[in-house]
C-alpha positions in Angstrom: -22.2 -11.0 -36.5 -24.6 -9.1 -34.3 -23.9 -9.1 -30.6 -26.6 -9.9 -28.2 -27.5 -7.4 -25.5 -25.9 -9.7 -22.9 -22.6 -9.7 -24.9 -22.8 -5.9 -25.3 -23.2 -5.5 -21.6 -20.3 -7.8 -20.9 -18.0 -6.0 -23.4 -19.0 -2.7 -21.9 -18.2 -3.9 -18.4 -14.8 -5.3 -19.4 -13.9 -2.1 -21.2 -14.9 0.0 -18.2 -12.9 -2.2 -15.8 -9.9 -2.1 -18.2 -9.9 1.7 -18.3 -10.4 2.0 -14.6 -7.6 -0.4 -14.0 -5.3 1.6 -16.4 -6.1 4.8 -14.5 -5.6 3.1 -11.1 -2.2 1.8 -12.4 -1.3 5.3 -13.5 -2.2 6.7 -10.1 0.2 4.3 -8.4 3.1 4.3 -11.0 3.8 8.0 -11.0 5.4 8.2 -7.6 7.6 5.1 -7.8 8.8 6.0 -11.3 9.6 9.5 -10.2 11.5 8.2 -7.2 13.5 5.8 -9.3 14.7 8.7 -11.3 15.1 11.0 -8.3 16.8 8.6 -5.8 20.4 9.0 -7.2 20.0 12.8 -7.2 18.5 12.9 -3.7 21.4 10.7 -2.4 23.9 13.0 -4.1 22.3 16.0 -2.5 21.6 14.7 1.0 24.3 12.0 1.4 23.8 8.3 2.3 23.1 8.9 6.0 20.7 11.8 5.6 18.8 9.9 2.9 18.6 6.8 5.1 17.4 9.0 8.0 14.6 10.4 5.8 13.6 6.8 4.7 13.4 5.8 8.4 11.1 8.8 9.1 8.8 7.6 6.3 8.9 4.1 7.7 7.9 5.4 11.1 5.1 7.5 9.6 3.8 4.4 7.9 3.2 2.9 11.3 0.5 5.5 11.5 -1.3 3.6 8.8 -3.2 2.0 11.6 -4.7 5.3 12.8 -7.6 5.4 10.3 -8.9 2.1 11.7 -9.3 0.6 8.3 -11.8 3.2 7.3 -10.4 3.9 3.8 -11.2 0.5 2.5 -14.5 0.4 4.5 -15.6 3.6 2.8 -14.8 2.2 -0.6 -16.9 -0.8 0.1 -19.7 1.2 1.6 -19.9 4.0 -1.0 -19.7 1.4 -3.9 -23.2 0.2 -2.9 -24.7 3.7 -3.2 -25.9 5.8 -6.1 -24.1 9.1 -6.3 -27.3 11.1 -6.0 -28.4 9.0 -3.0 -25.2 10.0 -1.2 -26.2 13.6 -1.3 -29.9 13.0 -0.4 -29.1 10.7 2.6 -26.5 13.1 4.1 -23.9 10.4 4.1 -22.0 10.5 7.5 -19.3 7.9 6.8 -16.6 10.3 5.6 -17.0 12.7 8.6 -17.1 9.8 11.1 -14.0 8.2 9.5 -12.1 11.5 9.6 -13.0 12.1 13.2 -11.9 8.6 14.2 -8.6 9.0 12.3 -7.9 12.3 14.0 -8.5 10.9 17.4 -6.3 7.9 16.7 -3.6 10.2 15.3 -3.5 12.0 18.7 -2.8 8.7 20.4 -0.1 7.8 17.8 1.6 11.2 18.4 1.5 10.7 22.1 3.2 7.4 21.7 6.0 9.0 19.6 6.4 11.7 22.3 6.8 9.0 25.0 9.3 7.1 22.8 11.4 10.3 22.4 11.3 11.0 26.1 12.3 7.4 27.0 15.2 7.4 24.6 16.5 10.8 25.9 16.2 9.6 29.5 18.1 6.4 28.8 20.9 7.5 26.5 20.6 11.3 26.0 20.7 10.5 22.3 18.4 9.1 19.6 19.4 5.9 17.7 23.2 6.3 17.4 23.2 10.1 17.4 21.8 10.4 13.9 18.1 10.4 14.4 16.6 13.3 16.4 13.3 14.9 17.3 12.7 16.4 13.9 12.2 13.0 12.3 9.6 12.0 14.9 7.7 15.3 14.3 7.9 14.7 10.5 6.6 11.2 10.9 3.7 12.4 13.0 2.6 15.2 10.6 3.0 12.9 7.5 1.0 10.2 9.2 -2.0 12.6 9.7 -1.9 13.8 6.1 -1.5 10.4 4.6 -4.4 8.9 6.6 -6.9 11.6 5.9 -5.7 11.3 2.2 -6.5 7.5 2.5 -10.1 8.3 3.6 -10.6 10.7 0.7 -9.0 8.3 -1.8 -11.2 5.5 -0.5 -14.2 7.6 -1.1 -13.3 8.5 -4.7 -12.6 4.8 -5.4 -16.0 3.9 -4.0 -17.4 6.5 -6.4 -15.3 4.8 -9.1 -13.6 8.1 -10.0 -10.3 6.4 -10.9 -9.4 8.8 -13.6 -9.8 11.9 -11.4 -7.8 10.2 -8.6 -5.0 9.4 -11.0 -4.8 13.0 -12.3 -4.6 14.4 -8.8 -1.9 11.9 -7.8 0.1 12.5 -11.0 0.1 16.3 -10.8 0.9 16.5 -7.1 3.4 13.6 -7.0 5.4 14.8 -10.0 5.6 18.4 -8.7 6.4 17.2 -5.2 9.3 15.0 -6.3 10.6 17.8 -8.5 10.5 20.1 -5.5 12.4 17.5 -3.4 15.1 17.2 -6.0 15.5 21.0 -6.2 15.7 21.3 -2.4 18.2 18.4 -2.1 20.6 19.7 -4.8 20.2 23.4 -3.9 20.1 23.4 -0.1 21.5 19.9 0.8 19.3 20.3 3.9 17.3 17.5 5.4 15.1 20.0 7.1 14.0 21.5 3.8 13.3 18.0 2.4 11.0 17.3 5.3 9.2 20.6 4.9 8.8 20.0 1.2 7.5 16.5 1.7 4.9 17.6 4.2 3.7 20.5 2.0 3.3 18.2 -1.0 1.2 15.7 1.1 -1.0 18.4 2.5 -1.8 19.9 -0.9 -2.6 16.5 -2.3 -5.0 15.8 0.6 -6.8 19.1 0.3 -7.3 18.6 -3.4 -8.9 15.2 -2.9 -11.1 16.6 -0.1 -12.4 19.3 -2.5 -13.5 16.8 -5.1 -15.0 14.4 -2.5 -17.0 17.4 -1.2 -18.2 18.2 -4.8 -19.5 14.6 -5.2 -20.9 13.9 -1.8 -21.7 17.4 -0.5 -19.5 19.6 1.7 -21.5 18.5 4.8 -20.1 15.0 4.3 -16.6 16.3 5.0 -17.4 17.8 8.4 -16.1 15.7 11.3 -19.1 14.2 13.1 -20.0 11.3 15.3 -22.6 8.7 14.6 -22.3 5.5 16.6 -24.3 3.4 14.1 -22.2 4.5 11.1 -19.0 3.9 13.0 -20.1 0.4 14.0 -21.0 -0.4 10.5 -17.7 0.9 9.0 -15.6 -0.6 11.8 -17.2 -4.0 11.4 -15.3 -4.3 8.2 -12.6 -1.8 9.1 -11.3 -3.7 12.1 -10.4 -6.6 9.9 -8.8 -4.3 7.3 -6.9 -2.8 10.2 -5.7 -6.2 11.2 -4.6 -6.8 7.6 -2.7 -3.5 7.6 -1.0 -4.7 10.8 0.2 -7.9 9.0 1.3 -5.9 6.0 3.0 -3.4 8.2 5.0 -6.2 9.9 5.9 -7.4 6.5 6.8 -4.1 4.9 8.5 -2.2 7.8 10.0 -4.5 10.3 12.9 -5.6 8.2 13.7 -1.9 7.4 13.7 -0.9 11.0 15.8 -4.0 12.0 18.3 -3.3 9.2 18.6 0.4 10.2 19.1 -0.5 13.9 21.5 -3.4 13.5 23.4 -2.6 10.3 23.2 1.2 10.0 21.7 3.7 7.5 24.1 2.8 4.6 22.8 -0.8 4.7 19.2 0.5 4.9 19.8 2.6 1.8 21.0 -0.5 -0.1 18.0 -2.4 1.0 15.6 0.5 0.1 17.1 0.7 -3.4 16.5 -3.0 -4.0 13.0 -2.8 -2.7 12.2 0.2 -5.0 12.8 -2.1 -8.0 11.5 -5.4 -6.8 8.2 -4.3 -5.2 6.9 -3.0 -8.5 6.2 -6.6 -9.4 3.5 -6.6 -6.8 2.5 -2.9 -6.6 1.7 -2.3 -10.3 -0.7 -5.2 -10.7 -2.1 -4.4 -7.3 -2.9 -0.9 -8.5 -4.5 -2.3 -11.6 -6.6 -4.9 -9.9 -7.7 -2.6 -7.1 -10.7 -1.8 -9.2 -12.0 -5.3 -8.5 -12.7 -4.3 -4.9 -15.5 -1.9 -5.5 -16.7 -4.1 -8.4 -17.0 -7.2 -6.2 -18.5 -5.1 -3.4 -21.6 -4.6 -5.5 -22.0 -8.3 -6.0 -25.2 -9.9 -4.7 -24.2 -12.8 -2.6 -27.6 -14.5 -2.9 -27.0 -15.1 -6.6 -25.5 -18.5 -6.8 -24.9 -18.5 -10.5 -23.2 -15.1 -10.2 -21.1 -16.5 -7.4 -19.7 -19.2 -9.7 -18.9 -16.6 -12.3 -17.0 -14.4 -9.9 -15.0 -17.4 -8.6 -14.1 -18.4 -12.1 -13.1 -14.8 -12.8 -10.8 -14.9 -9.8 -9.2 -18.1 -11.0 -8.7 -16.8 -14.5 -7.1 -13.6 -13.2 -4.8 -15.6 -10.8 -3.6 -17.9 -13.6 -2.9 -14.9 -15.9 -1.1 -13.1 -13.1 1.1 -16.1 -12.3 2.2 -16.5 -16.0 2.6 -12.8 -16.7 4.6 -12.1 -13.5 6.8 -15.2 -14.1 7.7 -13.9 -17.5 8.4 -10.4 -16.2 10.5 -11.8 -13.3 12.7 -13.8 -15.6 13.4 -10.7 -17.8 14.1 -8.6 -14.7 16.5 -11.2 -13.3 18.4 -11.2 -16.6 18.8 -7.5 -16.8 18.9 -6.4 -13.2 22.7 -6.2 -12.9 22.9 -3.8 -15.9 20.0 -1.7 -14.6 21.5 -1.3 -11.1 25.0 -0.4 -12.5 23.5 2.3 -14.7 21.2 3.5 -11.9 23.4 3.7 -8.8 27.0 2.8 -10.0 29.1 -0.3 -9.8 29.9 -0.2 -6.0 26.3 0.1 -4.8 25.0 -2.2 -7.6 27.4 -5.0 -6.4 26.0 -4.7 -2.8 22.4 -4.6 -3.9 22.4 -7.3 -6.7 21.8 -10.5 -4.7 19.2 -8.8 -2.4 17.3 -7.4 -5.4 17.3 -10.8 -7.2 15.8 -12.6 -4.1 13.2 -9.8 -3.7 12.1 -10.1 -7.3 11.3 -13.8 -6.7 9.4 -12.9 -3.5 7.2 -10.3 -5.1 6.4 -12.5 -8.1 4.9 -15.0 -5.6 3.2 -12.3 -3.6 1.7 -10.7 -6.8 0.0 -14.0 -7.7 -2.3 -13.6 -4.6 -3.8 -10.2 -5.6 -7.1 -11.4 -7.1 -7.8 -13.6 -4.1 -7.0 -10.7 -1.7 -9.5 -8.3 -3.3 -12.2 -10.8 -3.9 -12.4 -12.1 -0.3 -12.3 -8.7 1.2 -15.1 -7.5 -1.0 -17.5 -10.5 -0.3 -17.1 -10.3 3.4 -14.2 -12.7 4.2 -12.0 -9.9 5.6 -11.6 -11.8 8.8 -10.0 -14.8 7.2 -7.8 -12.5 5.0 -6.8 -10.6 8.1 -5.7 -13.8 9.9 -3.7 -14.8 6.9 -1.9 -11.4 6.6 -1.2 -11.2 10.3 0.1 -14.8 10.6 2.4 -14.3 7.6 3.6 -11.0 8.9 4.4 -12.4 12.3 6.4 -15.3 10.7 8.2 -12.8 8.5 9.3 -10.5 11.3 10.6 -13.4 13.5 12.5 -15.0 10.6 13.9 -11.7 9.3 15.1 -10.5 12.7 17.1 -13.8 13.1 18.4 -13.8 9.5 19.5 -10.2 9.4 21.7 -10.6 12.4 23.4 -13.7 11.0 23.6 -13.1 7.2 23.2 -9.3 6.9 20.9 -7.3 4.5 19.9 -10.3 2.4 18.2 -11.7 5.5 15.4 -9.1 5.0 14.8 -10.5 1.5 14.5 -14.0 2.9 11.9 -12.7 5.4 9.8 -11.3 2.6 10.0 -14.6 0.7 8.7 -16.4 3.7 5.8 -13.9 4.0 4.9 -14.4 0.3 4.9 -18.2 0.5 2.8 -18.2 3.7 0.3 -15.7 2.5 -0.5 -17.3 -0.8 -0.8 -20.8 0.8 -3.4 -19.5 3.3 -5.4 -17.4 0.8 -5.5 -20.4 -1.6 -7.0 -22.5 1.3 -9.7 -19.8 1.9 -10.5 -19.8 -1.9 -10.9 -23.6 -2.0 -13.5 -23.3 0.8 -15.4 -20.6 -1.0 -15.5 -22.6 -4.2 -17.8 -25.2 -2.7 -19.0 -26.4 -6.1 -15.5 -27.8 -6.9 -14.6 -31.3 -5.7 -10.9 -30.8 -6.4 -8.3 -30.4 -3.6 -7.6 -26.9 -2.4 -4.1 -26.7 -4.0 -5.7 -27.5 -7.4 -9.1 -25.7 -7.1 -7.5 -22.3 -6.7 -6.5 -22.6 -10.3 
């Protein structure tokens, strides 16, 4: 049977999206897989307390995720609408503006960290139980700057749909970086050396991405510059992406900080181990489906027939995600005890088992919302998605802070379950309003 031109175009598009999704998944998976292998070795080299201290430094640096003002996703959406040759011809200013804005915001973030250190020293003469000290704050500040400039360059490459190149850079730098961390931990058993190695790896990765972005968009695009019109255009989307990041930050970091403060670094290590396994249920499909964001960003909103096709595509992906993640979750729940024992030993596995099981259920529910998340951000519903993320994050932090104090580490997992349930309910409601051609109730029309 001969295929029509329309069918050939559709097959070509699906094939391209599949390959891009595979590369995007590869980009994400390298680091978590390497850390799963490396974690027992790092704990053996550093000890439980030093490893927990390092994890807290990473958590604090992630607070700096707000300093790029949502520009990474805004650049992906903006660049996706351009032809590559047009980017060079029009002297695209978005990357330089985003970099300048991120650097200015980073200065404010660093100043806040300095004030926090000063206040804690004035009050107690010590930092968080005598374990955390100034070097962790310095590490968090430098890592935040590297990661957020990295986010801007990564967003640019995604907008150019260079997913394979991005994956190759991530793979090489992440694998070599983790190998260096393992070597330093076992050889020196020094937290300082781990911090230096981590910063060096992040810096090299950022520089490499910047070189390739310069090749595609022109070196002039990388120079920090100011253009009020470009900033307003990027920030009109970025401010809502920033709000979404705030909700996600509340969800992702608050329980870690609360557990570290109330229960100590050993408890935080147990919780981090459980998260490393369970969050892959959300993170891996999130990496694969991230290619939908630049794809939907090109979509012409005035095309009503195309609008219906996109909505049906989102429904199909959501149903497939629900079923696939449900099957994977059941398998994980059946084998997780054996996996934990072989990974970290009987004692730590016993402490982490119930937490990991509840987190698996939480991330299964959260993963089901991915197609809705990317679709509504791409078509201009970022404000509604931001409200949903922030509301769910606020509910999560309130619930988790109470639960952790009363029932221990597993309270953090209950907080994440609450976040997942709230978020998917609100995104489903937004989707039902978008699908105006459906006369079914919102809790059915999402499917």
